[in-house]
Structure formats: C-alpha cells, structure tokens
N, C-alpha and C positions, 0 to 999 in steps of 0.2 A: 558401588559396581565396579568391574575390572576395567580398566581403559582398554581401547583396541591396541593393536599392533602399533608400535611407533610411540612406546609410553614416555620414552626419553624427550620427546618434542612436547609432552604436555607437562612436564615439571614446572610448577611456580618459580623455579629457581633458573630457567632457561634465561640466558643473559638479556636477550631482546624482550621477554615478558618483565624481568625484574627493572629494567631500565626506567629510570625516574620514579622507581617506586622504593621500596625497601620495607624491612621488618620494624614495626611500630610497637609492638608488644610480644613479649616472650614470658615463658614460665617453664619449669620443670618439676614433675611430681610422680612419683611411683615409676620411676625408670623410663618416661615418656617425657619428650621435649614438645612444647607447644609454641607456635609462632603465628602471629597475625601479620598479614601484610597490607600496606597502605591500598587505600581505594582511590581509584582514578575518577569516580563518580561524585564524591564529595569534595567542595572546593575550602570549606573551612578545617584547618589543620588540627585545632582544638577539638572539634567534633570528630574528626578521623581518629585523633587517638583514643578519644573515650569509646567510639564504637569499637576498635580494635580491642582494647582492654575489656570490655563487656563481652566480647565473642569469645576471647580465651577464657574467661571465668566460666561462661556458660558451656563450653566445650569440656572444660577441666570438669565441672559439674556433673555433666552427663556421663563422662568416662568413669568417674568415682562411683557415680550411681550405679552403673553398670558392673563394675568388679565388685560391688557391695552385694548386688542383687544375684549374680550369675557365677558362682565360684569357678565353673568349668571356663568361662570366659577370662576371669583373672588368672588363672593359671597359664593359659595360654599368652596373655599379654607378659606376663612375667617370664615365660620362655623367650618371647620375642626380645625382650629387654636384654636378656641374658646372652642372645646371639649376636646383636647389634643395635645400631641407634634407631630408637622408633620416634619417628616426628609426625605430629600431626599440625596441619598448617591451614590456618583459615585465611582463605582467599576470597574477597568479596566480589571479585572479577570472575570467579569460577561458577559456571561451567564456561569454558572457552568455545569459540565458534566450532572446534573441532568436534565439540560434542554437541551435537543438535537435538538437545531435549533438555528437561528440566532436571538435573542431576543435584542430588543432595550432598554426595561425599564420592571420592572414587579413591580406589588404591592403585597405586602406579608400581606395576612389577618391576624389580631390580632397583628401586629407589632411586636415588640421586648420588652418584659417587662423587660428585663435584662438591657436595656438603658434608658426605660421610653418612648419608642417611640410607640404611639398609631397609628399612620398612617405612613407607612414606604414604600419608593418607592426607588428602586434600578435602576440606569441608567448604562448600560454596556458600552464597549467600542464602540459596534455599534451604540448605542444611542448619544453618547457623539460626535460621529463623524458627525452626519446630522447635516443640515442647522439650524439655530435658528428657523424659522417658524416651520419646520417640528418637531424638538423636543418640540417645544410649543405644538404641537396638541397631540403628544405622552403623555405629560405630563397632559393634558386634560384628556385623556382617562384614566390613572392611578389615579390620584387625583381628579379631578371634578368627573370621572365615579365611579371607584372603591372604592376612598376614601369615597364618599356619601354613596355608598352601606354598605360600613363598618359602618359608622356611623348610619344608619338607621336600621340596623340588618338584611339586606338582605342575606348577605353571611353567617353570623352564623345561619340565619334561614334556610338554606338549599335550597335557590334558585339555580336553575340549571346554571352551568358554562356557557351553551349557551345563556341563558337569561342574565345573567350577562354582558357577552360580548357584546352581541346585544346593550343593553342600553348604555354600556360604549363606543361603536364604535358610537353609534348616538350622544353622547356627543361629541366625537373627529370629528365627520362630522360638527357640530355646530362651532367647534373651526377653523377647516380647512376653512370653509367659512369665518369665522371672521378674519382670518389671511392671506386671499388671496391666499390660495393653490388651492382650489376649486373655480371655478368662473362660471358664467352664460354664458359667452361668451368668443371667443379666443381659441388658442390652448389648447387642454387636455393633460396635463402632464401624463406619464406613470404612475406615483406612484398615481395619481388620478383614473386612471381606475382601477389598482390593488385593491385600497382601496374599490372602489364602488362594485367590484365583490367579494371581501370577505365580505363584509356587507351583501349584497342581497343574495349571494350564499351559505354562511356559516352561519355567527353569528346570523342573523336576518332571517333565513329561516322559523323556527317555527312561530315566529311572524307574518310574510307575509302570512303563510297559514291561520293562524287565522284571520288575516285582510280579505282574501278572501271570509272567511266562514260568518264573524260576520258584515263585514263593507266593502263590495265590493267596493263601490264608492271610499274610501280610497287608493286605488291602484293605484289611478291617481298621488297620491303623490310621488310614485316611477318614474313616467315618465317623470319629469322633469330633466333636466341636473344638477341643483343644488339642493341638497337634502333639503326639507324643515325640518331640523334636530328638531326643535323646537315644530312643529305641530306633526312630528313622536314620539317625547319624550312624548306628552301628550297623544298620542294614545296607546303608551306601558303602559302607568300607568293604562290604562283600560283594556289591554290585561292582566296586572298582577293580578288585581282584579277578573278577571273571574276563576283564577286558571287553566287556559289553557283548 
C-alpha cells in the first residue's frame, strides 16, 4: 500500500519511534539493503535477535523468489537500485496506529533523507508472517509498483491514489501469476478471490469504467480466470495519457 499524506512521519527511522530500539539485523543483496528493527513486544533479547534474523532471511528469500519468477519486476528493482538506495525494513511494531487496519507492507513516498534511503518499504509483522510466495507478490506491489511510480515522478506529480494503487495491483497480479499464486486451472484459493475482487471492484474501478467507454472490446481481458496483467498494464498507460 501507499501510505497517506505525511509519509515522513511514518518512517520507522523517526527519532521518537526509534528511541530505545535499534537495528538488530542487517543484510545487503542484489542492490537492496535489508534492516530488521528491534521489537518492543518481546522482552528476551536473544529471542528478539533470532526473530529479527529470521525475518530478514524470509524477506530476502521472498525478494529473490520474485526476481527469479518475474523478469519485469527484476528489471524494475535493478533500475531503482541504480537510481538510489533501496531499503526494505522489517518493523515488528508496524502497522503504526496512524494506519488503522491490517497492513502487510507499505511504500513510503520520498524515502527517508535522514538515512539516505530513496526507495523505502516497511514490512510489518503481518507481512513477515505470510508465506514466501505471497510476501514476494506484496514486495512486487511495493517495489516494482510504487517504487517505479516514485522513480518516474507519478507520486510527486499528483497522480490519484486510486490510479497508483490500480497500477501497483496490476504489477502484483503479474507477479502472482509468475509465482503460481493465481493459476488458469485447478482450485481457486480464497486469497486469489479476495485479491481479484479488490482489484476489479475498488482499485481499478475508474480504469475499468474508462475501458468500457474508450475501448469496450478490452473488457474481455477481465473475463479470463488469470488476468493478462501485462496487457492490462499496457492499456493502463494509455489511460494515464488521456488525463482520465
């Protein structure tokens, strides 16, 4: 998800939030830096360090899996790392009270200048608890989706949140197919049903309305069990150019 206005106040490196905590595990791979912050909920220091190390390993494995499965996402993440510091932080205290819902991860527009991070993603306790493939699809949404929007100036340029989330959700849909989470046959997982409903009924609602008016034949793309995400992303770019 893209955090609301005032993103800087939600950085895990805000001095008030980081007080009495700290980075307890760190790694770097593939042009991406990973940090795990200490947990305020666990009193045993040894267990905290083990949990932090396990979280970093899990997030790294998920990102590696995404980059191996989805070449387009891999190319995007390489572009980000070539343009500035890419930082993925596991914060077991996230989501913060300002985000009043279960949030798996979030992209913070503008990064965090204080630590030199241009592209900053926070993975919370709910995200770190997900399976590797599902977490990989979430990272696709945040990095290959919102990260690219940040790089290309869409977020700073005032693009609507609904459209930003639609595009990032289509990037996630492409990753879900590449990762085998969504398939063209066989049983349909409840998570796949929920994801598809959110994309069609919420995030891409306005895009779909534009398609129905401007390119009605393209509505058949939504009638397939497995979304042709790459084709939908191509058409989304045409939608962007129209100014709605």
